[in-house]
C-alpha positions as CSV (number, residue, x, y, z in Angstrom):
1,Q,-20.9,-1.5,-0.2
2,V,-17.4,-1.5,-1.7
3,Q,-14.9,-0.3,0.8
4,L,-11.1,-0.4,1.5
5,V,-9.9,0.2,5.0
6,E,-6.3,0.8,5.9
7,S,-4.9,0.2,9.4
8,G,-1.6,-0.3,11.1
9,G,-0.1,3.1,10.9
10,G,1.5,4.9,13.8
11,L,4.6,6.4,15.3
12,V,7.8,4.4,15.0
13,Q,11.5,5.2,15.5
14,P,13.9,5.2,12.6
15,G,15.0,1.6,11.8
16,G,11.7,0.2,13.1
17,S,9.0,-1.7,11.4
18,L,5.3,-1.4,10.8
19,R,2.8,-3.6,8.9
20,L,-0.1,-1.9,7.2
21,S,-3.3,-3.7,6.3
22,C,-5.7,-3.0,3.5
23,A,-9.0,-4.8,4.2
24,A,-11.6,-5.0,1.5
25,S,-15.4,-5.4,1.8
26,G,-18.0,-5.7,-0.9
27,F,-15.6,-7.2,-3.5
28,T,-12.8,-9.8,-3.7
29,L,-9.3,-8.3,-3.6
30,G,-7.8,-11.3,-5.2
31,Y,-9.4,-10.4,-8.5
32,Y,-7.9,-7.0,-8.5
33,G,-4.5,-5.3,-8.5
34,V,-3.8,-3.6,-5.3
35,G,-1.4,-0.7,-4.9
36,W,0.0,1.3,-2.0
37,F,0.5,5.0,-2.4
38,R,1.8,7.6,0.1
39,Q,1.7,11.3,0.3
40,A,3.9,13.3,2.5
41,S,3.0,16.8,3.6
42,G,3.6,19.3,0.8
43,K,4.6,16.6,-1.7
44,E,2.9,14.7,-4.5
45,R,1.3,11.3,-4.0
46,E,3.8,8.6,-4.7
47,G,3.0,5.0,-5.8
48,I,5.3,2.7,-3.9
49,S,4.1,-0.8,-4.4
50,C,1.6,-3.0,-6.1
51,I,0.5,-6.6,-6.2
52,S,-1.4,-8.7,-8.7
53,T,-1.9,-11.9,-6.8
54,S,-3.6,-13.6,-9.7
55,G,-0.6,-13.0,-11.9
56,G,2.0,-13.4,-9.1
57,M,3.5,-10.1,-9.8
58,T,4.7,-7.3,-7.6
59,Y,6.2,-3.8,-8.0
60,Y,8.3,-1.6,-5.7
61,A,9.4,1.9,-6.2
62,D,13.2,2.4,-5.8
63,S,12.6,4.4,-2.6
64,V,11.2,1.3,-0.8
65,K,12.8,-1.6,-2.7
66,G,14.5,-4.0,-0.3
67,R,12.7,-2.6,2.8
68,F,9.0,-3.0,2.0
69,T,7.2,-6.2,1.1
70,I,3.7,-6.4,-0.2
71,S,1.6,-9.5,0.2
72,G,-2.0,-10.7,0.1
73,D,-4.2,-13.0,2.1
74,N,-7.2,-14.1,0.0
75,A,-8.9,-15.8,2.9
76,K,-8.9,-12.5,4.8
77,N,-9.5,-10.4,1.7
78,T,-6.6,-8.3,2.8
79,V,-3.4,-6.9,1.4
80,Y,-0.4,-6.1,3.6
81,L,2.6,-3.8,3.4
82,Q,5.4,-4.9,5.6
83,M,7.7,-1.9,6.2
84,N,11.1,-2.5,7.6
85,S,14.1,-0.2,8.2
86,L,11.9,2.8,8.3
87,K,13.4,6.2,7.7
88,P,12.1,9.7,8.6
89,E,11.5,10.3,4.9
90,D,8.9,7.4,4.9
91,T,6.7,9.7,7.0
92,A,3.4,10.1,5.1
93,V,-0.2,9.2,4.8
94,Y,-0.4,5.8,3.3
95,Y,-3.3,4.8,1.0
96,C,-4.2,1.5,-0.6
97,A,-6.1,1.3,-3.8
98,A,-7.6,-1.4,-6.0
99,G,-8.1,-1.6,-9.7
100,P,-8.1,-4.0,-12.7
101,T,-5.3,-6.5,-12.5
102,R,-3.6,-4.7,-15.4
103,V,-2.6,-1.9,-13.0
104,I,0.5,-3.9,-12.3
105,F,1.8,-2.8,-15.6
106,D,1.4,0.9,-14.7
107,P,1.3,0.7,-10.9
108,T,2.1,4.3,-10.1
109,T,-0.7,6.0,-12.1
110,A,-3.4,6.7,-9.5
111,E,-6.1,7.2,-12.2
112,R,-5.9,3.5,-13.1
113,Y,-7.3,2.5,-9.7
114,D,-11.0,2.4,-9.0
115,Y,-11.3,2.1,-5.2
116,W,-9.3,3.9,-2.5
117,G,-9.1,3.7,1.3
118,Q,-9.1,6.7,3.6
119,G,-5.4,6.5,4.5
120,T,-3.4,5.8,7.6
121,Q,-0.7,8.0,9.0
122,V,2.9,6.7,9.4
123,T,5.3,8.8,11.3
124,V,9.0,7.9,11.6
125,S,10.7,10.0,14.2
126,S,12.9,9.6,17.2
């Protein structure tokens, strides 16, 4: 059964850090492009990062560039999103998604991804 499961969300103070995990089962993440999206309450879903480990390419939205880092661990079939210097505006439900490796060339278009996780809540508040 093909499945993506996110974990690592929670409540953190502004300026803090969290690491989100996206674990895959039923397929090999290393053969796919993996993106992270987020959706804040009342706002549209936003594509914030993507990795194509086979091509060694990454993408970051301007809103997270310099603060977030995406990486993959093929041995664990998992992709991570390290989030530093978190701000209240980073509060959202975070989703990972997997699609063909070419998604790295259009990483923010959700329709290009085939598999989605259930999401994990990140709340940045003092």
